[in-house]
C-alpha positions as CSV (number, residue, x, y, z in Angstrom):
1,M,128.6,210.4,-86.4
2,N,127.7,213.3,-84.0
3,T,130.8,216.0,-84.1
4,I,130.2,217.8,-81.0
5,F,130.8,214.6,-79.4
6,S,133.5,213.2,-82.1
7,E,135.6,217.1,-81.8
8,N,135.0,217.2,-78.2
9,S,138.6,215.9,-76.0
10,Q,136.6,215.4,-73.2
11,I,134.9,212.4,-75.1
12,G,136.1,209.6,-76.9
13,V,133.6,208.2,-79.4
14,V,133.4,204.2,-79.6
15,S,131.4,201.9,-82.7
16,T,131.1,198.2,-80.5
17,F,130.6,197.4,-76.8
18,S,134.5,195.5,-76.6
19,E,135.7,199.1,-76.9
20,L,133.6,200.8,-74.7
21,V,134.7,198.7,-71.9
22,Q,138.4,198.3,-72.9
23,T,139.3,201.8,-74.0
24,S,141.2,203.6,-71.2
25,F,140.2,207.2,-70.4
26,K,143.9,209.8,-70.2
27,G,144.0,213.3,-69.9
28,E,141.4,215.5,-70.2
29,M,139.1,212.2,-72.1
30,N,136.7,211.0,-68.8
31,A,133.6,210.1,-71.2
32,L,133.5,207.3,-73.4
33,C,130.3,207.4,-75.6
34,W,129.4,204.3,-78.0
35,Y,127.6,206.0,-80.4
36,R,124.8,204.3,-82.0
37,N,121.4,205.1,-84.3
38,L,118.6,202.0,-83.3
39,D,115.7,202.0,-84.5
40,G,113.0,201.4,-82.3
41,D,110.3,202.7,-80.2
42,F,110.9,203.2,-77.0
43,N,108.8,205.5,-76.4
44,E,106.1,202.1,-76.6
45,I,107.6,200.8,-74.6
46,V,107.3,203.6,-72.0
47,A,103.7,203.4,-72.5
48,K,102.8,200.2,-71.5
49,L,104.9,199.8,-67.9
50,S,103.8,200.5,-64.6
51,L,104.9,203.4,-62.7
52,K,104.6,202.6,-59.3
53,E,106.9,205.7,-57.4
54,N,108.6,207.9,-59.0
55,I,111.8,206.0,-59.5
56,T,110.1,202.2,-60.4
57,E,112.9,199.5,-61.7
58,V,112.7,197.3,-64.8
59,N,113.7,194.2,-64.8
60,P,114.4,192.2,-67.8
61,E,110.8,190.2,-67.0
62,D,108.7,193.0,-66.8
63,L,109.5,194.0,-70.4
64,N,109.2,190.6,-71.6
65,K,105.8,190.4,-70.8
66,L,105.0,193.6,-72.8
67,E,103.1,193.2,-76.2
68,L,105.1,195.4,-78.4
69,S,104.6,196.3,-81.9
70,E,107.6,195.3,-84.3
71,K,109.2,198.6,-83.5
72,G,108.5,198.1,-80.0
73,N,110.1,194.3,-80.3
74,I,113.0,196.3,-81.5
75,A,113.6,198.5,-78.5
76,R,113.1,195.8,-76.4
77,E,115.5,193.8,-77.6
78,I,117.8,196.5,-77.7
79,I,117.2,197.4,-74.4
80,L,118.0,193.5,-73.2
81,N,120.9,193.0,-75.2
82,D,122.6,196.3,-73.3
83,L,121.4,194.8,-69.7
84,Q,123.4,191.4,-71.1
85,L,126.2,192.4,-71.9
86,L,126.5,194.5,-68.5
87,A,126.1,192.0,-66.5
88,D,128.6,190.3,-68.9
89,F,131.8,192.2,-67.9
90,G,130.4,192.2,-64.1
91,A,128.4,195.6,-63.7
92,S,125.0,195.1,-62.5
93,P,122.5,197.7,-64.5
94,S,119.3,199.1,-63.5
95,L,116.9,199.9,-65.9
96,N,114.7,202.7,-64.4
97,L,111.4,204.0,-65.1
98,L,111.3,207.7,-63.9
99,K,109.2,210.5,-62.9
100,C,111.3,212.6,-61.1
101,Y,114.4,212.0,-58.6
102,E,113.9,213.4,-54.7
103,R,115.1,216.5,-54.5
104,D,117.7,218.2,-51.9
105,D,116.1,221.4,-50.2
106,E,117.1,221.8,-47.0
107,F,120.1,223.9,-47.7
108,D,119.9,227.5,-49.9
109,F,123.4,227.6,-50.8
110,I,124.1,224.1,-51.8
111,S,122.3,221.2,-53.0
112,T,123.4,217.6,-53.5
113,D,120.9,215.7,-55.6
114,V,121.8,214.5,-58.7
115,Y,119.9,218.0,-60.6
116,S,123.5,219.3,-59.3
117,F,126.8,219.0,-61.1
118,H,128.6,216.6,-59.5
119,V,130.7,213.6,-59.4
120,D,130.5,210.1,-58.9
121,R,132.8,208.5,-55.9
122,S,133.9,204.4,-55.2
123,P,136.2,202.8,-52.5
124,I,136.8,200.7,-55.6
125,A,137.6,200.3,-59.3
126,T,134.6,201.2,-61.4
127,D,133.2,203.3,-63.8
128,T,129.0,204.8,-64.4
129,F,127.7,203.0,-67.4
130,L,124.2,205.0,-68.7
131,C,122.2,204.9,-71.3
132,T,119.0,207.3,-71.3
133,Y,116.4,205.0,-73.9
134,H,113.0,207.7,-73.6
135,G,112.9,211.3,-71.9
136,A,115.6,214.1,-70.8
137,A,119.1,212.8,-71.6
138,S,121.8,213.4,-68.9
139,D,124.6,216.7,-69.4
140,I,127.8,216.4,-68.9
141,V,131.0,219.1,-68.7
142,S,134.2,220.0,-68.3
143,N,136.5,219.8,-65.1
144,S,137.6,222.8,-67.0
145,Q,134.6,225.2,-67.3
146,A,133.6,224.0,-63.6
147,E,134.3,224.5,-60.1
148,Q,133.8,222.9,-57.0
149,K,131.6,224.8,-54.3
150,I,133.2,223.7,-51.3
151,L,135.8,226.0,-53.2
152,I,133.6,229.0,-53.9
153,P,134.8,231.1,-50.5
154,E,131.1,232.3,-50.1
155,I,129.6,228.1,-50.0
156,R,133.2,227.3,-47.5
157,E,132.2,229.9,-44.7
158,K,128.4,228.9,-44.5
159,L,129.8,225.5,-45.1
160,K,132.1,226.1,-42.4
161,E,128.8,227.5,-40.3
162,L,127.1,224.5,-40.4
163,H,129.8,222.0,-39.2
164,D,129.9,221.8,-35.6
165,G,133.3,220.5,-34.7
166,P,136.9,220.8,-34.3
167,E,138.6,223.1,-37.7
168,E,140.6,219.5,-38.5
169,E,137.8,217.7,-38.4
170,F,136.2,220.2,-41.4
171,E,137.4,218.0,-44.6
172,D,136.3,214.7,-43.4
173,F,132.2,216.5,-42.8
174,L,132.6,217.5,-46.0
175,K,133.0,214.2,-47.5
176,E,131.1,212.7,-45.6
177,N,127.8,214.7,-46.3
178,Y,129.5,214.6,-50.1
179,F,129.6,218.3,-50.2
180,D,132.7,217.6,-51.9
181,L,131.5,215.9,-54.9
182,H,129.4,218.9,-56.4
183,Y,130.5,221.1,-59.1
184,Q,129.7,225.0,-59.6
185,L,129.7,226.0,-62.7
186,H,131.9,229.0,-65.2
187,A,130.0,231.5,-66.4
188,N,130.8,230.7,-69.8
189,A,130.2,227.2,-69.2
190,E,129.1,224.7,-72.2
191,P,127.3,221.6,-71.0
192,I,127.5,218.8,-73.7
193,N,123.7,216.7,-73.7
194,L,124.4,212.7,-74.2
195,G,121.6,212.3,-76.2
196,K,119.5,209.8,-76.5
197,I,120.1,205.5,-77.0
198,H,124.0,206.3,-77.2
199,L,125.7,204.3,-74.5
200,W,127.8,206.2,-72.0
201,R,130.8,205.2,-69.7
202,L,131.9,208.2,-67.1
203,A,135.2,207.8,-64.6
204,V,134.4,208.2,-61.2
205,D,136.6,208.7,-59.0
206,H,138.1,206.2,-57.3
207,P,142.0,205.8,-56.3
208,K,143.6,204.3,-58.9
209,Q,141.7,206.7,-60.5
210,Q,144.5,208.1,-64.0
211,V,141.9,210.6,-64.9
212,Q,139.5,213.8,-63.3
213,P,136.4,212.3,-62.6
214,C,133.7,212.7,-64.8
215,I,131.2,216.0,-63.7
216,H,127.7,215.1,-64.7
217,R,124.3,216.3,-63.9
218,A,120.5,214.6,-64.1
219,P,118.4,216.5,-66.5
220,I,115.0,218.3,-65.2
221,E,112.6,215.7,-66.4
222,N,110.5,217.2,-69.9
223,E,106.6,217.4,-67.9
224,G,104.3,214.8,-68.9
225,E,107.2,212.8,-69.9
226,Y,108.8,209.7,-68.3
227,R,112.4,208.8,-68.5
228,L,114.1,205.0,-69.2
229,L,117.4,204.7,-68.0
230,L,119.6,202.4,-67.7
231,I,122.8,203.2,-65.3
232,C,125.2,201.4,-63.4
C-alpha cells in the first residue's frame, strides 16, 4: 500500500470498485483511491492508437481493433473493464488519448484552464472519476493548503476592473466565468500526484455535497509523450 495515500487524511484508500463508489466522503477526506498494482503494457496501446486532434476520444471498438501482445491485451482488458464498471454504475466514462489541453492565456493574472488548480462543479449530485493509464498523472492538494484566487486582494481588484456591471452582480460574474473554481497554492503546499493505473473518485461542488470539493489539476505533459486518461 502506498503510504503517501494511506497516511493522508484527504485520501481514502479502497481495494474494490464497489468500495470506491459506496464509501462516503467525510471530514477532510474528499478523494478516494482504488489502489491497484496491475500488469499490462499501456504504452503499446498508446503507440498503436492514432491522435486525430490534441484530444482524441477512444471508444471500445477502437481498442478491440488493435493487434496487441499478451501484455498489451492485459492492458486493454483492464481499460475495457473500467469503462464497463463505470457505465454499469451509471456514469458516462470517456477514454482520451491526449497530447495537450487548450491553454487559457486571456488574462495574465488568473488562469481558468485545467492546468490551474481547480474544483469541479455540478448542479446535480455527482463525483469526478479519473485514471491515468499512461503519461503524466494529475495532482490534488488539500483544501487547507490553497486559497480561492478570487479572495486574493490583488486578483480580486483586477477582476472588479474586468467586471463591467453593477457591484451586486459581481459574485454572479465570478461564477459565470468560472473564476471562483480556481485556487492558488500556499507557499508550503505539498500537492499529491495521483500516479498511474489507480482509479480515483474526487468530490465535486454540488448542492448536496457534505465535504469540500477536491482541488486538482491536469499535469504538464511530458515532452513527446501522450497521456491515456479515463475521466467522467
